[in-house]
N, C-alpha and C positions, 0 to 999 in steps of 0.2 A: 532538388530532392534526389535525383539520380546519383549524385556524388556523395550523398550523406552515408555515413557509416552506421549510424544508430537511429532507430525510431523510438522516441520517448512516448509512452502511453500514460495518460493521466486522467482517471475518472474524476468527475466533479459532481458534488451534490450539495447545493445551497450553502456554499462557503465563500461568499464573495471576497471578503478580506483576505482569507488564506489563499484563495485561488489567484488573486491579483499578485500577492506577494510571491507565491510559488513561481508563477509564470514570468514575472518581471525579473526575478533573480536568475531564472534560466536564461532569459534574454540578455541579461547583463553579463553573465559568466560563461556563455556558451558560443562557440564558433557556429554561426548559422549554416555554414557549408558542411558541417560535420554531423548535424543532427536535424531530424525532422520531428516535429512535435504534433501528436494527435491527442486532443482532449475530448473525452466522452462525457457529455452532460447526461446525467441519469434522471431526466425528467424533472429538473429543479423548478422550472416555471417561476423564476424569480430574477433578481438583479444580476445574479451570477451568469445566468443564461444570456441575458442581454449583453453583458460585458464580453463574454466569449464570442458572441456573434460579431462584435465590433473589431476583433483582432484579425488582421490579414496574414500574420506570419505563422499562424497555427492552422491545422486542419481540425475542424470541429465536426463531431458526430453527435447528433441529438437522438438519444435512445429513449424509448418509451418503456417505463417500468411495467412489469407484469404484476397483476393483482395477486396479493398474498406472498409476494417474493420477499424473502428476508434480506436485510441490508448487505450481508456478506455475499449473497448470491447475486444481488444487483451489481455489486462491485466486480465480481469475477466475470459476469456475462458482459459487462461493459468493456472489460479488457479483451475479451474474446472477439467482440464486434470489431474492435480496432486491429486486433491481431491479423485479421483477414486482409487488411490493407498494407501490411508491412512488406516492403521490398528491399530493405537494407540487410546487411549481414548480421546485425545485432538488434535486439529489441530490449528496451529497458522500461520496467514498470516502476512508477513512483506514485505517491499520494499528493494531494494538494497541501498536506501539512508536512511535506518533505521540502526543505529549503536549501538551495545551493549557496555556498559562501566562499568558493574558491574557483578561479577560472581554469584550474587544471583538473577539475573534478571528473569530467568525462574521459579525458586522457588517462587518468589514474585508474578508472574502472576497466577501460579497454586494455591497458597495459597488464593488469592482473589477469585478465581473460587470456591474453595472448602469450603468457608465460609458458603454456603447455597446450598443444593441440587437443589433448584429451579433456581439457576443462570445458564443460558445457554451460556453466553458470557461475557468476560471482555476485556477492551481495552480502546482506546481513540477515540475522534472525531478528534481533532487536537493537535499535540504536539508542541504547541507554546503559547506564552503569550496571555492572553485574550485581545481582541481588546478594544480600548478606546470607550467611548460613541459615539463619532462622527463616528468612523469606524463601529460600530454596526448599526447605523442609515443608513449609506451609504450602508452597506451590505443588509439591508432590501430593500432599493430602488433597488439595483442591482438584488436581487432575484426576485422582482416583474416584472422587465423588462424581465429577462430570462424566467419567467413563461409565460408572455404575448407572447414572441416570440415563445415559444413551442406550445402554444395554436393555434397560427396562422399557424405554419408549420405542426403540427400533425405528425411529422416524425423525428425520432432521427437523421438519417443520413443527412436529409435536414437541420436540425437545426445546426449540426456540420458544414455543408458547409456554412450556412449563417453567423455563428459566426466567421468563419475562414477567411472571405473575408475582406481585408483591406479597401475596400470601404464601408463596413458595418458601420453604425453609432454606433451600439452596440460595435463593435470591437474597434473603435476609442475611445469610452467613457471609456471602462473598460480594454483595452489592454489584452484581453484574446482571445485565439483561439482554445480552446478545450472544449469539453463537460465534465463537472465534477460536476454534480448537480442532485438532485432529484427535482421533480416538485410539490410534495405534501408537504405543510408546516409541516404536522404531521410526515412526513418521512424524514425531512431534516437532523435531527441528528441521526446518526447511527454509529456503530463501524467501523471505517475506516480500510482499509486493510493494512495500514502501521504498525498497531499493533492491532490485533484482535484474541483473543483466544476463540474457541468454543468447545462445547461438541460434539463429533462425533456421539454418539448414537442419539442425537436429529436431527442432520443433516440428518442421515439416516431415522429416523422416519418420518420426514416431507418431505423427498426427496428434500432437499435444494441444491441450487447451487449458486455460486457467481455471475453468469451472468444472473440470472432469470429476465425476463421482460425487459431486455435491460438496466437496471439501473446500476449505478456505483457499483463496487465490494462490495458485502455484504449488500447492502441496502435492497433488498427484503428479504434476509435471516434474517436480524435484525427484519423487520416488522412481518414476519410470527412467529418468536419466541415470540415476544411481544404479538401478537394476541392470542397466545396459552398460555398466562399467565405465561410465563417464564420471569425471571429477566435478564435484560441486564445492566451491570455495567460499567459506564464511570469512569475510574480512573483519578484522578486529575493530572494536569501537574506537580505539585510539587512532587507527588508520582512517576510518571513515569520518570521524569527527573533525578532521582537518578540512574536509570538503563539504560535508552535509550536516544538517541537524533535522531530526524528525520529532515533531510534536505528537507523540504517541496518543492515539484515540481522540485527537482534537475534534474531528467531525462528530463523533459520538457526544463529546462534552457540549458541543454547541447546539445539539438538537435533542430536545426532550423526547421526541418520538422513538428514540433508540432505547428508552427504558432504563437509563442509569439513575441512581439515587441523587438527591439534592446534595448530600455530603460529597459524593464523588464529583459532582459537577462543580461545586465550590472549589475543591482542591484542584480540579482540572483547569478551571479558569485562572486561578492564581499561577499555576505552572505555565500556562500559555502566555499570560501577560509578561512573566519574567523572561521567557525565551524570546518573545518578540522585542523586548527592550534590548536584549543582547544583540539581536540582529539589526538594531536601528531601523525597525520596520517602518516607522513614521516617514523617514526620509525616502525609502523606496516607494511607499504608497503615494507619496506626493509627486513622484517622478513619472509623469504620464508619457514622457518621451520613450520609455521602455515598452510602450504598447505598439510602437511603430517600427 
């Protein structure tokens, strides 16, 4: 661990199949002397927890969820819990639905980071194709409505409650039931935690955390680093897709407790199945040797 250059942080919540695939692909495509892996189980209490306990090559943290805690905050606080244990020069956050597919992936991220000493973080906003013009317009309208709701409620937990109610006009319009947004236009784009590499010396210098100010994971961290004149590099989808694939919102799709609609779930499951076939996931899931 002392020779490792990067610590990889991965929160887990009740996604046994995705977690197995995520970790086995990391094991398959990563130099074990280069990276230390910390998985934070968010009180799953299921087969995924048992699976993680069986792995000797990872460091496992078992976190107890706080009553009334929204999923986004559970995720951020899980990352913070692991952040305290990082001793490597770099820290990388990913999700259990982020899958490695190229053995040069970690070197590629570090190489982008080390192009300039002023770069504090590299990663992506979203690992998906750019939206069409009409989708971008619709996204702007959606953002403004979310912003207006937030200004009315003035409270994150209350906002999550409002957006999660099926009787809510907002919910019916956008089919969304969880908070996953920043409310300041200038802070809307930031390195998302499904793929975000940071310099640990700067995280310590500015005493940064993933959950700061109750925003989505890494949003405040990104803002502070930018305000202190550090560079934050968004890597292109074309570049990252050579090395990684992200099944956006897969955890939400697989768990009804997150409040998404049946229509959204059906579409999500179809998308997940298609991506897993491309990854030849069945072969990886049968290869238990990657657990050792």
